[in-house]
Structure formats: structure tokens, C-alpha cells
C-alpha positions in Angstrom: -0.3 0.0 0.1 1.4 3.1 -1.2 0.4 6.1 1.0 1.1 9.6 -0.9 2.9 12.5 1.4 0.1 15.2 0.4 -2.5 12.5 1.6 -0.9 12.2 4.7 -0.7 16.4 5.6 -3.9 17.0 4.2 -6.3 14.4 5.5 -4.3 12.2 7.8 -7.5 10.8 9.8 -8.7 9.0 6.5 -5.5 7.6 6.0 -5.4 6.0 9.6 -9.0 4.6 9.0 -8.2 3.4 5.2 -4.6 2.1 6.5 -6.9 -0.2 9.6 -9.5 -1.5 7.4 -6.8 -2.9 5.0 -4.6 -4.3 7.8 -7.6 -5.7 9.4 -8.6 -7.9 5.8 -5.5 -8.5 4.5 -2.0 -9.2 4.8 -0.4 -5.4 4.3 2.6 -4.1 3.5 3.0 0.2 4.1 5.0 2.1 1.8 5.4 5.6 3.0 7.3 7.1 0.1 8.6 10.9 0.4 8.9 11.0 -4.0 8.4 9.7 -7.2 12.0 7.6 -7.3 10.5 5.9 -3.7 7.4 4.7 -5.1 9.1 3.2 -8.3 11.2 1.6 -6.0 8.2 0.2 -4.2 6.6 -0.8 -7.2 9.7 -2.5 -8.4 9.6 -4.9 -5.2 5.9 -5.3 -4.5 6.6 -8.8 -6.1 3.3 -10.4 -6.6 1.4 -7.6 -4.3 -1.5 -5.7 -6.0 -0.8 -2.3 -6.1 -2.9 -0.4 -3.8 -2.7 4.2 -3.9 -4.3 5.6 -1.0 -4.0 9.3 -2.6 -5.7 12.0 -5.0 -6.0 12.1 -8.8 -2.3 13.8 -9.2 -1.0 10.7 -7.2 -3.0 8.5 -9.9 -2.0 9.5 -12.5 1.6 9.0 -11.5 1.0 5.7 -10.5 -0.8 4.5 -13.5 1.8 6.8 -15.8 4.4 4.9 -13.9 3.1 1.2 -14.3 2.9 2.0 -17.8 6.2 3.0 -18.4 7.5 0.2 -16.6 5.0 -2.2 -19.1 3.6 -3.5 -16.0 -0.1 -1.6 -16.2 -1.7 -4.6 -17.3 -0.1 -7.2 -14.8 -2.6 -6.7 -12.1 -5.9 -4.4 -11.1 -5.1 -1.2 -9.0 -6.6 -0.3 -6.4 -7.1 3.1 -5.0 -8.5 4.7 -1.9 -9.4 8.3 -2.8 -8.1 11.0 -0.2 -8.2 14.6 -0.6 -10.4 17.5 -0.9 -13.7 17.0 -3.7 -11.7 19.2 -6.4 -8.6 17.3 -5.9 -10.3 13.4 -6.5 -13.1 14.5 -8.6 -11.6 11.9 -11.5 -11.2 8.9 -9.1 -15.1 9.6 -9.0 -15.3 9.6 -12.2 -14.2 6.9 -12.8 -16.3 5.5 -10.3 -14.4 4.7 -6.8 -16.2 6.0 -3.6 -14.6 8.9 -2.0 -15.6 7.9 1.4 -12.5 6.2 3.4 -14.2 3.2 4.9 -15.9 2.9 1.2 -13.2 2.8 -0.7 -10.9 0.7 1.4 -13.9 -2.1 1.5 -13.7 -2.0 -2.4 -10.2 -2.5 -2.2 -10.6 -5.8 0.1 -14.2 -6.7 -1.8 -14.0 -5.2 -5.2 -14.3 -6.3 -8.5 -11.5 -5.6 -11.1 -13.1 -4.1 -14.4 -10.4 -3.3 -17.2 -10.7 0.2 -18.6 -9.3 1.8 -22.0 -6.5 4.3 -21.3 -5.1 7.1 -23.8 -1.8 7.4 -24.8 0.3 10.2 -26.1 3.7 9.6 -28.0 5.5 11.7 -25.3 4.2 8.7 -22.7 1.8 11.1 -21.0 -1.6 8.9 -20.0 -5.0 10.6 -19.7 -8.0 8.2 -17.5 -11.0 10.3 -18.1 -10.4 13.1 -20.2 -9.2 15.8 -22.3 -10.0 19.1 -23.5 -8.7 21.6 -25.6 -9.8 25.4 -24.1 -9.9 28.4 -26.3 -6.9 30.3 -26.9 -5.4 33.0 -25.0 -6.6 36.4 -24.6 -5.6 39.2 -26.9 -3.1 41.7 -25.7 -4.7 44.5 -23.9 -7.6 42.6 -22.5 -6.4 44.9 -19.7 -6.9 47.9 -21.1 -10.3 48.5 -19.7 -8.9 48.3 -16.0 -8.5 50.8 -13.8 -5.1 52.5 -15.0 -4.9 52.3 -18.6 -3.5 48.4 -18.9 -0.2 49.0 -16.6 -1.0 45.2 -15.2 0.4 41.8 -16.8 -1.6 39.5 -18.5 -3.5 36.6 -18.4 -1.8 33.8 -18.3 -2.6 30.6 -20.6 -4.2 28.6 -17.5 -6.5 31.8 -17.0 -3.7 32.4 -13.8 -1.9 35.7 -14.1 1.0 35.7 -15.2 2.8 37.3 -12.8 5.5 36.1 -9.9 2.8 36.7 -7.2 0.8 34.0 -5.9 -2.1 35.9 -5.7 -2.3 37.1 -9.2 -0.8 40.8 -7.8 2.6 40.0 -9.0 3.7 40.2 -5.0 2.1 43.3 -4.7 -0.8 43.8 -2.3 -4.3 44.9 -2.8 -4.3 47.6 -5.0 -6.5 50.9 -4.8 -9.5 49.2 -7.0 -10.2 45.9 -4.9 -8.5 43.1 -3.0 -6.5 40.6 -4.8 -9.2 38.2 -5.1 -11.4 40.4 -7.5 -8.5 42.0 -9.6 -5.2 42.8 -10.0 -3.2 46.1 -8.6 -1.3 47.5 -11.9 0.9 48.9 -9.6 0.4 52.3 -11.4 -0.7 55.8 -9.4 -4.6 56.5 -10.5 -3.3 60.2 -10.0 -0.4 60.1 -12.2 -2.3 61.6 -15.5 -4.4 63.6 -14.0 -3.6 67.5 -15.2 -5.0 69.0 -12.2 -2.2 67.0 -10.2 0.6 68.7 -11.8 -0.6 72.0 -9.5 0.7 69.7 -6.6 4.5 68.7 -6.0 6.4 65.8 -8.1 4.9 63.3 -6.0 1.6 64.4 -5.7 2.0 64.8 -1.7 3.4 68.9 -1.0 1.2 71.3 -2.8 3.9 74.0 -4.4 1.0 76.9 -3.7 0.4 80.4 -5.1 3.4 82.4 -5.9 4.9 84.0 -2.9 4.0 81.7 -1.1 6.5 78.9 -1.3 6.9 75.8 1.8 10.9 76.7 1.8 11.0 80.6 2.7 13.6 82.9 1.4 16.6 81.2 3.4 15.5 77.6 2.0 15.2 76.3 5.7 11.5 75.7 5.5 10.0 78.4 7.5 8.1 79.7 4.7 4.2 80.4 5.1 1.6 77.6 3.5 -1.4 78.5 2.5 -3.5 76.7 5.2 -6.3 75.7 2.2 -3.6 73.9 0.2 -3.8 70.5 2.1 -7.7 71.0 2.1 -7.7 71.1 -1.9 -5.4 68.5 -2.7 -7.2 66.0 -0.4 -10.5 67.1 -2.3 -9.1 66.5 -5.8 -7.5 63.1 -5.0 -10.7 62.2 -3.7 -12.6 63.3 -7.1 -10.3 61.8 -9.7 -10.7 58.2 -7.8 -14.4 58.7 -7.6 -13.9 59.7 -11.4 -12.5 56.3 -12.8 -14.3 53.6 -14.0 -15.6 50.8 -11.5 -15.2 47.1 -12.9 -18.3 45.5 -13.6 -20.7 48.5 -13.1 -22.4 49.8 -16.4 -20.7 52.3 -18.1 -17.6 51.4 -16.4 -14.3 49.4 -17.5 -15.3 46.8 -20.7 -15.2 43.3 -19.3 -12.0 41.6 -20.4 -12.2 40.4 -23.9 -13.6 36.4 -24.6 -10.6 34.0 -25.5 -9.7 34.1 -29.7 -10.7 30.8 -30.8 -8.1 28.1 -32.0 -6.8 27.1 -35.2 -6.4 23.8 -35.0 -5.5 21.3 -38.0 -7.5 17.8 -36.4 -7.6 14.2 -37.8 -9.2 11.3 -36.3 -7.6 7.9 -38.0 -6.2 9.9 -40.8 -9.5 11.5 -41.5 -9.5 15.4 -41.5 -12.1 17.0 -39.4 -11.1 21.1 -39.0 -7.9 22.7 -40.6 -6.0 25.9 -39.5 -8.5 28.0 -41.6 -11.4 27.0 -39.4 -10.9 28.1 -36.1 -12.6 26.5 -32.9 -13.8 27.3 -29.8 -12.9 24.2 -28.0 -12.1 20.4 -28.5 -12.5 17.3 -25.9 -11.5 13.6 -26.3 -12.2 11.2 -24.0 -13.2 7.1 -24.3 -16.7 6.2 -25.7 -16.9 3.2 -23.6 -14.9 0.9 -21.0 -13.3 -1.9 -23.2 -14.9 0.0 -26.2 -11.0 0.9 -28.0 -12.5 4.2 -29.2 -12.2 7.9 -28.3 -14.9 10.5 -28.7 -13.9 13.5 -30.2 -16.3 16.6 -30.6 -15.1 19.8 -31.7 -17.1 22.9 -31.4 -15.9 25.2 -34.2 -15.9 28.9 -34.0 -18.3 29.2 -37.5 -22.0 28.7 -37.1 -23.5 25.2 -36.3 -23.3 22.7 -34.2 -20.5 20.8 -33.2 -18.7 17.6 -34.9 -18.5 14.5 -32.9 -16.7 11.4 -34.3 -15.1 8.3 -33.1 -11.8 6.8 -33.7 -8.8 4.8 -32.1 -6.6 8.0 -32.6 -7.0 11.5 -32.6 -3.7 14.0 -33.9 -4.3 17.9 -33.5 -1.8 20.2 -34.3 -1.1 23.5 -35.3 0.3 27.0 -33.2 1.8 26.2 -29.7 -1.3 25.3 -28.1 -1.9 23.9 -24.5 -4.5 21.4 -23.0 -6.3 20.0 -19.9 -5.7 16.4 -19.2 -7.5 14.7 -16.2 -6.0 17.4 -13.3 -3.1 18.5 -15.4 -2.4 21.3 -17.7 0.2 20.3 -20.3 2.2 21.8 -23.0 2.5 24.3 -24.6 3.2 21.5 -27.5 2.8 22.3 -31.7 1.5 18.5 -32.6 -0.1 15.9 -30.4 -1.3 12.6 -31.0 -3.4 10.3 -28.8 -4.2 6.7 -29.3 -6.5 4.4 -27.8 -5.0 1.2 -25.7 -7.9 -1.3 -25.4 -8.5 -2.6 -22.1 -5.0 -1.4 -21.2 -5.6 -1.4 -17.3 -8.1 -2.6 -14.6 -9.5 -0.6 -11.2 -11.6 -2.6 -8.5 -14.5 -1.0 -8.3 -17.9 -1.8 -6.0 -19.9 -4.5 -7.0 -22.5 -3.4 -9.4 -26.2 -3.8 -7.9 
């Protein structure tokens, strides 16, 4: 039994329950790896033991890919006890695995091995559930409608900000137009381009005042007279400038970010051309049509009017400008060409008995 380190950190109680149930029902050898190398060594030394994984979707994908690379995927049925949040075990749930620790552990002991097809690409990557290719990146200048005139970083290819910060602000705190969860802080001064600000000092904090009322006195020692109304006037002008800025999400405010443009892709199914570069597509999805069927279901949503194109094939090739794709729980790419081939009944998964 291989217990993923992320599972131990995120939900130690479920790991303990699964371990107790499995150890009580069968002779079990427990492995607590700290990295992929230790997982590979444990699988190489397992002998005739059936592999059991306790972890989330990413751990499942790593183990299937490792067994496929070692050409041992078809030798034994894989058992999985999903541990993690609902989003991190969505793939396991879609495959038919129970997400409750007790039910999943009992499935390991009393379940039925069912064969499943596998999507494999030429680089050795595997897809258990399905993959999709979304629309392209947002065009340059999509940030122009934001306060500050588009000074912020553009959105990354996966929808996150291509900045160094983890909160989408490039390491800066919340900006003057909202917190980091709703929008990015461009780092620009909303009053920097206000012509009325020219009456203030260079940094907008010290008013120059009318002639004859400089801040510094005749001797330049700072003991000169400054009109009493300068701070109040400066505060009023700054407040007026901030109020005049467009508010994101309100009518008449900043325009919404542009919709990502369609992809220009060439898609072939078993050598038959479905669409070419001159016909942009909104998105593409590929999945195994049915367990054990040996065919992949391809759905292409064209940008032009009309319904989606659907077909089934054993292999699908997608090529074109750099594109990323979502394979199960992972985002991969960018690549310029990728071919996925269906391997019929390439692996088996322990699932609950059918009623």
C-alpha cells in the first residue's frame, strides 16, 4: 500500500481509517514514500502483491503513468483509496470510485476488477478520463479597460496571472481598486495622469502653492508660509479623481475582458481531416467512448455557426500553433502537435460490485 505524502498532510484521519481497514482485512505492506523515486522502488519490489494507492487524482495519474512506462499496467488491477478535497478527487469519483475512506477501503478488499481503456500520447503521457483543449489566450490589451490604463500583467494561458505573485498581484498587496481576489493591482498611480495634479509637487504630496507662498522660506530652511487651504484642496482633488475612475463590473464602467480567441488547429481522426487551420474552433474534447470499447469520442466545437462535430476513432492528432490542453487533473503544454491513441482494456481498476 503506497500512501501519498499529500494525503498524509491533508487528511491524516482518512489515511488512518483506510490503513486500519486494509490491515484488518488482508496482509498489507505499507510504503510511505517522500518522492516519485521511492514509489518506483516500492512498485519494483512488490512481487506478486496488488498495488494499492492512497492519495488524490495527481497521485493516481503518476502511478498509472509509472506502471505504463514499466510495462506493468496490465499485470494487476489497481486499487485506489481517494483522499483529498472534492476537487482533488474528482477524477477518481468520475471513474466510479467511492470517496468515503471506509467504502473505498472495502472496495479494495471486496471489489471487482474492471478493465478500462487508456489514452496515451507519443511522449508517454496518459489520460484516464478525458482531455480538452480550450480557447486560446486573451488577446494583448485585454487589460486596457482596467483602471490604470492596462499596466498590469496579462492573464496567463491557464487563466491565472502571469506574474510572480501567488495572488495574481505580482507580489504586491491589494490595490486601490479592490482586493487581490477580484482584480489585479497594476502598480500604477490612479492620479498620475491627472492634469490637475500638476499644481501639486512631483510626488503629489506637497503642494507648491501660489507665488510668494513657497513651502521653503527665503533662506530655504523650510520656515516659509504655506496657505492653510492647500492640504484641503489637494485632498479634494485626489478624492474627485478617484471617484471619476471607472468601476469594474458596473454599467458604463470598464469594459469586460475580451473573450479568449478561438484556436486555429488541424484535427485528424484516424487520418480523416475534421477541421483545418482556416476554420477556428472554440474547444475540443477527447474521451474514451465506453470502457473496453477501444474508441475515443472526439467533439469539436467550431467557431462558426453550427453544431459540434462528433466522431469516434482509435487515434486523434491535433496540430497547430502552440496550445495547451487539460488532461484529467493536469494542464500540459504548450505543444505544437500531439497524437493520442486508445489502448483498449490497457488497465484494470477495482470498483464496487454492481447492484
